[in-house]
N, C-alpha and C positions, 0 to 999 in steps of 0.2 A: 411527096414535095419533089419539084426538082431539084439536081442539086446546086451546089454552089456554083458560081461562075466569076472568074477575074470579069472586073469592071472596067481596069484601066490596069495597065502597065506603061511606069517612067523606065524607060530603057530597060532592061533586061534583068532591075532589082528589086523594082517597088513594084506592090500587087496589092489590090483591095477585093475583100471578099464582103459577100454578106453572109449572114448565119444562117447556116442550111447545117444539115444532121451529120455531113460528113464533111463541114468544112474546115474544123480543126485537126483532122482526124493525121496530119501529118507534122502534126509540133507537138513537144512535150509540153509548153511553157507560154502563158498569156500574162503580160504584161500592162499594168492601166498606170497610166500617165496621167499627169496632172490632178487632182483631184482638192477640196477643201473641207475643213473641218472647225469647231467652233473655236479657232485662232485665227482664221483668215478676216480681217476689216472690208468687209464688202460696202462697196457703194451703193445706195436708195436714186443714186441718177439713172437707174434703168430703167425704174417702174415708168414712168412717164413716157419715154422711149417702148416700152416693149407694148406698155400696154394700149398705147394712143394707137399703135398698129392694129389691134385685134378690133375687129366691131362691136364684139359683144362685150368687151371690158371699156372701150374709148367713151360713152356715157355715162357709166359710172365716177370714170375721171376726173371725167369737166365737172360732175357735181359736187364730186371732191373738193374740186381745184375752188368753185366758185364758192364754196361756204368756205374755204378757209379766206376768200379775199374777203368777202363780205363782214369778216370779224374782224381780220386783220389790215386789211387793204394792202396787203402786199401780198406775190405766187409763195407757193409753196417750196420754204428754200431746201429741195433735196437734196442739194450740192452739200449743203450741211449735216447730213444724217448718213448713216450707214446702220450694217445689221450685223452678226453673226452666224455662218450657218449653223441648226441644232445637232449636230454629230459629233459626239466624244473621236480623237484621234481612234480611239480602240472599236468605237462604232463603226466608223469611216472605214478603218482598216478591215473590220470583219466583213462587213458589207461588198467590197472586191471582192476579198479572197472568196465569198460564195457564190460571186455570180461565174468566176474565173473556175473552179472546182466542178459549179455543174455543168462546163463542159467537157468533164475529166481530163483537166487540161492543172499546172502549176501555177501556182501563184505569184508573180513579184509585183509589189506595189510600191510606185514613188509616190508620198502624199505631197503637195505643194501651197502651202497655204501662203497667200500672198505677203512676200517680207517674210518669212516666220517662220524659224525653225523649231517654234514654241510642241507641236504636235510632233515630230518626228522624237526632240527627244523625251514627250514623253512616252512614247511605244517604245525606244530605247530602254528607259527607266524600268517598266515592269518586262522585260526582258525581251523584246519582241525585235528582232533582227529588221531592222528598215534602215534604207538609205537619208542620210540627211539632204532635203528637197527643199525647193522655194520657189514660189513664182515672183519673180524678179521686176516691180515696177520702172519704166524708164519713162517721163515726162519727156516729151520731143518737139518744140516750138508749135505745141496748141493742142498736140494729138499725146497719145501714149502706147506705150509698146509693154507689151508683156514677154520676160524672158523664163523657159524653164529650167532652172538648172537645177541637175540631178546626178545627185551622188556625191556629192561633196563631202572631201577626206574628212573623217568626225572631228580629229583633232584640231581641222583649222574652222569646222563649218561656223563656229560663232563667229569669228576673226571674219572672215567672209562674211558674213550677214550685215555685221556693222558696217565693214567698206561697202557693201551696195544699197546701204540703208543713207551711208552718206554720200555716194553717188547719186542716188535717187534725191534727195534734197538741194543738192548743187547744180546736179544736170551740167557738170562741167565735160564736155565732150574729151580733153585729155583723159581726167578720169577715169570715165566711161572704157573709156580703148585699153588704161592700163590694165583695169580688174576684166574685160574680156581676153586680152591676151592670157593673164595668168590664169584664171579658168581655163582657158581651151589649154595651156600648158598640162594639166591634169590629164595623163589618158583617160584615165575610168569618169569624168566627167562630162555631161552630156548639156549642150546650151542646143536649145530648141526656141524657135520665134512663136510664142503661140497667137492662136486665131489672128493672123498677119490681117485679112480683111477688117475685123471688127473695130468701128469706131465709135467709140466708149465717152469720146469728149465731143461738145456741142461745133463740131467742125463739119463742112460737106463730107460728105463720102469722097467725092473726087480729089477733094484736098487731102484728105486722108490717105488715099492711094498714092497719090504724090511725094505725099511724106514716106508713105514706106516705102518708096522706089529710092528715096533717096537716103532713107535709112539704112536701108542694107547694099549700097554703095558704101557706107560710111562704119557699117557696123558686120555686114556681111559674112565676112571671111573666119570670122570667129564663130559664126556661128554652125549647126551640124545638122541641123534639119528642118523644116517648117510643119507645122502641127496640122494635122485634120480634127477638127474639133467636133465633138459627138453636141454641140448645143448650137453652132451655127447653120445656117441652113445649106442647101444643097451646093444653092448657088457659089455661095462663097469659100465653097469645101473644093469645088469644081475650079476654082479660080486658083484655090491653093497648089492644086497639085499641075496647074498650067503654067502654073511661075515656078514650082521644083523644076520640072521641065527644062523650062529654058533657063534657068542657074546651075542645070546638072547637081540638084540636092535632092537625096530622100527626101520623104516624109516622115512624119511618126505619127501616133495615136494620142488625142489627147482629149480623155471624156470629159473631162470641166466638171467633175459632180458636184455640187454645195448642198444639195439636200439626201433625199432617203432614196432616188431614184440612182444604182450603179451605173455607171461610165457607160456612154453607149458605141464608143469605139474601144479597142482593147490591140495591140499588138501579139501578133503569134511570132515565137522562136524556139528553138532548138534550145537555147543557153540557159543555163542552168543558174546563172546569179545574172544580178542584174550589170555587172561589170561587162561580163561578155558578151551579153545584149547591145551594150555601149557601144565595144568594139565592132559589133555586127553596122552600126549605124555610121560611124566616124570611119573605119576602115577600109569596109567592102559595100559603103552607100547601098546595106540589104535590109528592107522593110519590108513586115506583110501587113496591113489591118484589116484588123476586121471587124466590120460594121453589126452592133447586136440588133435584134428586131423593134428596139423601142427608138433605133435612129428614124426609122421608117414612119412614124404618126408625126403627123402635123406638127410642123412648131409652135403654132400658136395654143395647142391642147397643150404639148407637154411646158411651155412657158406658164399656164395655167394651173397647173397641177406643183413646176417649180414653185410659184410663188405660195402655194396652196400650204404644201411642205415647209415654205419659207414661213408664215405665218400661223399656222395650227399649233394648235396644246401640245405639249409633249410633258404628260404627268410625271414620266419618270427618270426627267430632267430636272435635281432639285435647282433652285434658283433662277431655271431656265423654260422654266416651263408656259410661260405664256409668251407669245410673240412680242409684244411690249416690254417683255426685260431681254432681248435681244435685240432691240431695235436701239439706237442710241443719237442723240443728238448734239451737235456742240453750239453753246449760244453765243449769242456776238461778245462775249467775253472772252470767251474761249473754254468755259467750264462745259464738259461732257456730261449728260444724265442721262438714265434708260429714260424712255417714254412711259413705263410704268410709274417712275416715281412722280409721274405729271397728271398719267392716264390710269388713276387707280383702279378706275372702273372700266378698264377695254377703250378707252377713248371716246371721242365728240360721237353722235349717233351714227351721222351720217359715213364714220369711220367706221364704228361696228357693222351695218348694212354694207359694207363694201365686203369686207372682211366674209360675212356671213355667205355672200354671193358668191365667191371666188370659190368659200367651201360647197356648193352647191353644183360649179362650175367641173370643179375636182370630182364630181362623184364617180363610181368606178365608171359608170353609163355613155360618161358624157365624151371621153376619148375616144372609146367606140364607135358613138353618134358623129365625131369631127371626123375619126377616120372614113367613114361610109360617105360624109356629105362632101369631104372633100377629097377625095381618091388617095393617092399618093403623092399630091403636090407638093412641091418641095423635098421628097425622098431622093437619094441619090442611087438611084437605078442607071444601068449601064446604059439605056435608052434615053437617058438625060443628058448625055455628052456628044 
C-alpha cells in the first residue's frame, strides 16, 4: 500500500492526510471533535433533503409523502419532528476511543450534543475525564450556523449553556457578540465554525453562502478554526479549505458522528491534554487532520447506512429499543409525543416498508457495491484539488 501523502497544505502549518499504515506515526494522540449522543435533539428536516438526492431512495420517499397527503391532505411536517441518536454517552465515548486506540494513539474525545451538556455531565458523574463541550445552534437571517464550543470550564459550563440557549432563542446580535467575546477570552476554550457550507434550512445554497460571509464578517474574529466535516461532501470540505486559506485561519476536524460509525476525520497531535491541543490551534494555528477510510466511501451510501443506524432496533437500550421510541413529534398544540405512543405496531405499512428497504440497502455488501459502482466520486483525494 502506498504511503500517506499530504493532499493540501494551508500556509506551513495545516496538513491533511489519508489514513495509511504510517500516517499517525509522528504523533502520540488523536482528537475526536464533534460527535453526538442520545442527548442531542436532531431535526428530521434532513430526511427529505438527503433521500431526494439519492435516486434509489427518491421513489420510496415520494410514496410515503403521497400516502400521507392522501390521508391528511397535508405535506409531512418534518420540521415538527425530531429524533435522538441511539448511543449513550458512555457508548459514544468508547466508540471514539476504540477507533483512536486502533491507530496506536491516545484518545482525546470532545462530545458536542446540540445545545446540551448532559452527556458531558453523565460521563463526569461516572468518573470519566471529559471536557464540557456542546454544539451551539445560532439562527441567522433565515439560515442557521453551528459552533463547536469545546472545553468549557466545568464550574461555569452550565451557566454558559443557559446563556447560549437564551441567545439562540432571542438571536440578538449584541448578546451573541457578548457571549463569543466571553468564550474567546478563556484561553482553554476552542470555538469552531462547524460545517460552514452546510445549508440546513430551506434557503437556496447561494443565499446561505452569502449569509455565511456576512456571519464571518460579524463574528469571525472570535472563531479559532473552520471545520472539515466527516459527513459533508468533498466539494464542501474543499470549499472550507479554500475559505480558511483566504481568512488565514486553521481548520479542525469534526466527524459529526450521530450513530454507530466512528468519526471519519480526526486531529493528530503530540499534545497530551485537550487544553494543550487547543493552544496549538489558537496560538500556533497548527492543525493536522487525518481522514479515515470510511470517508472515501460515496456520501449516498454513507447516509443510507447512517439512516439505518438511526432507525434500526437496539435490544440493549431499555425504553429506546425501537426507532419509534427515539423519534418525537410536536403536535400543533405544542405537546411532544414519541411516534411509538401513536404507532404501537411500527407505523403505517408504507413506513414499515420504507424501514425494511433501508435495512436491505444498508446490508454489508451494499456499501461495497456502491463503492465499486461510483468509484471514489465525492472523495477528498489529492487529485480533486
